[in-house]
VOGU-3710 file (C-alpha; in Angstrom, 3 decimals, decimal comma):
1> maaiesfsat> 0,000/0,000/0,000  1,355/3,427/-0,942  2,277/5,876/1,780  -0,188/8,692/2,292  1,362/12,120/1,903  -0,235/15,009/3,739  -0,128/18,471/2,280  -0,835/21,938/3,604  -1,763/25,187/1,889  1,961/25,990/1,624
11> hpgdpqpgdl> 2,773/22,497/0,245  -0,238/21,712/-1,974  0,752/18,410/-3,594  -0,564/17,665/-7,052  -4,315/16,929/-7,002  -5,983/16,205/-10,342  -9,520/17,245/-11,361  -12,023/14,812/-9,866  -9,785/13,782/-6,938  -11,273/13,522/-3,458
21> ieifrpayqh> -9,549/15,741/-0,913  -9,638/14,769/2,760  -8,942/17,744/5,037  -7,890/17,014/8,602  -9,682/19,235/11,094  -8,942/19,022/14,825  -11,911/16,715/15,600  -13,000/15,310/12,224  -12,254/15,165/8,500  -13,844/17,477/5,952
31> walylgdgyi> -14,142/16,313/2,339  -13,977/18,253/-0,917  -13,620/17,457/-4,612  -10,809/18,996/-6,617  -11,999/20,886/-9,715  -8,629/22,102/-11,030  -6,643/25,363/-11,042  -6,513/25,372/-7,224  -10,314/25,171/-6,764  -12,435/22,640/-4,916
41> invtpvdegp> -16,161/22,141/-4,461  -17,522/21,373/-1,009  -20,536/21,875/1,229  -20,643/24,524/3,971  -23,360/25,583/6,429  -25,944/27,821/4,731  -25,510/30,657/7,222  -21,716/30,932/6,970  -20,127/33,401/4,589  -18,083/32,504/1,490
51> patfasaksv> -14,820/31,747/3,321  -16,534/29,074/5,416  -14,369/26,100/6,260  -17,022/23,913/7,904  -14,806/23,989/10,972  -17,371/25,437/13,326  -19,441/23,412/15,759  -22,653/24,619/14,143  -21,795/22,697/10,971  -22,457/19,456/12,858
61> fsrkarvrmq> -26,016/20,555/13,624  -26,871/22,128/10,277  -29,696/20,570/8,290  -28,948/22,589/5,155  -25,696/23,248/3,359  -24,561/25,409/0,461  -22,416/23,976/-2,314  -19,441/26,271/-2,783  -16,528/26,541/-5,143  -13,544/27,784/-3,153
71> llkdvvgndt> -9,779/27,843/-3,332  -8,325/24,708/-1,773  -5,761/26,779/0,147  -8,537/28,897/1,707  -10,516/25,862/2,828  -7,461/24,016/4,162  -6,152/27,062/6,028  -3,676/25,904/8,672  -4,850/22,287/8,527  -3,426/19,505/6,370
81> yhinnkydgt> -5,032/17,375/3,678  -4,331/14,507/1,368  -5,682/13,234/-1,904  -7,819/10,251/-0,943  -9,611/8,324/-3,687  -9,958/5,399/-1,275  -13,145/4,040/-2,822  -11,642/3,568/-6,311  -11,162/-0,157/-5,581  -14,861/-0,558/-4,766
91> ysplpveeii> -16,543/1,928/-7,126  -15,553/2,979/-10,636  -14,980/6,721/-10,882  -17,132/8,474/-13,449  -15,319/10,143/-16,356  -13,590/13,336/-15,134  -15,649/15,510/-17,520  -18,865/14,083/-16,030  -17,636/14,616/-12,449  -16,744/18,256/-13,166
101> rraeylidqe> -19,985/18,917/-15,086  -22,089/17,527/-12,221  -20,062/19,498/-9,659  -20,315/22,800/-11,536  -24,082/22,375/-11,900  -24,417/22,298/-8,098  -22,337/25,403/-7,274  -24,341/27,823/-5,075  -27,196/25,323/-4,666  -28,675/24,668/-1,235
111> vsydllgnnc> -28,691/20,961/-0,351  -29,845/18,948/2,630  -27,162/17,998/5,126  -27,147/15,276/7,721  -23,998/14,309/9,599  -24,772/10,586/9,435  -26,771/10,205/6,213  -25,792/13,023/3,871  -22,528/14,664/4,883  -19,591/16,216/3,010
121> ehfvtllryg> -18,057/12,805/2,257  -21,364/11,500/0,874  -21,556/14,642/-1,291  -18,134/14,285/-2,946  -18,341/10,509/-3,394  -21,712/10,948/-5,093  -20,025/13,330/-7,538  -17,018/11,059/-8,169  -18,722/7,648/-8,240  -22,438/8,298/-8,612
131> egvsdqanra> -22,780/6,681/-5,174  -22,735/8,543/-1,848  -20,651/6,679/0,734  -18,999/7,702/3,999  -16,766/5,546/6,187  -16,772/8,417/8,689  -20,585/8,223/9,013  -20,551/4,410/9,079  -18,053/4,472/11,965  -20,241/6,980/13,834
141> igaigfvtaa> -23,382/4,897/13,235  -21,517/1,795/14,433  -20,380/3,608/17,573  -23,907/4,856/18,250  -25,242/1,323/17,748  -22,652/-0,078/20,148  -23,405/2,550/22,803  -27,162/1,957/22,400  -26,724/-1,826/22,662  -24,449/-1,458/25,693
151> agafsllgll> -26,925/0,899/27,386  -29,732/-1,567/26,686  -27,710/-4,451/28,106  -26,884/-2,504/31,268  -30,540/-1,506/31,663  -31,606/-5,131/31,273  -29,002/-6,239/33,820  -30,240/-3,580/36,238  -33,833/-4,721/35,734  -32,894/-8,368/36,325
161> rsrsrerqy> -30,927/-7,463/39,463  -33,786/-5,391/40,889  -36,269/-8,208/40,214  -33,989/-10,782/41,887  -33,677/-8,456/44,925  -37,487/-8,107/45,087  -37,876/-11,893/45,298  -35,509/-12,116/48,256  -37,686/-9,874/50,445
//
């Protein structure tokens, strides 16, 4: 497996049109699609201005997002990123011209946003592959499922213990 190189705004790497860009924020990853000439397309909260980086806490709770074309260096800021077409082994990328045409059609559109079901990774993979997928959301859903199952098990154990105590008296 090839080593993953991380880049910053001062060391931009060499993304190609249609590449998926994974940006490393302090608590999560933000995803964008590279259009070419230094520009990306990504989703940002509707109520943030043009330089939005989706780094704010309110982005997690937004139900609507705006599709924006922005300079990669502006979106990355002081964070790092890497080119990550990790789903290419599972899904066939659409032709680059089709990816770019679909992306450009959506610029400045308002779209629904849901952290678990329709997030920034779903958005860019839908453009690249015609299929919206997100390992980040799947991991979160798995964690929520585990926590819910664990809470249920502990509740059931508590109920069984309280019933066994009732019988003793």
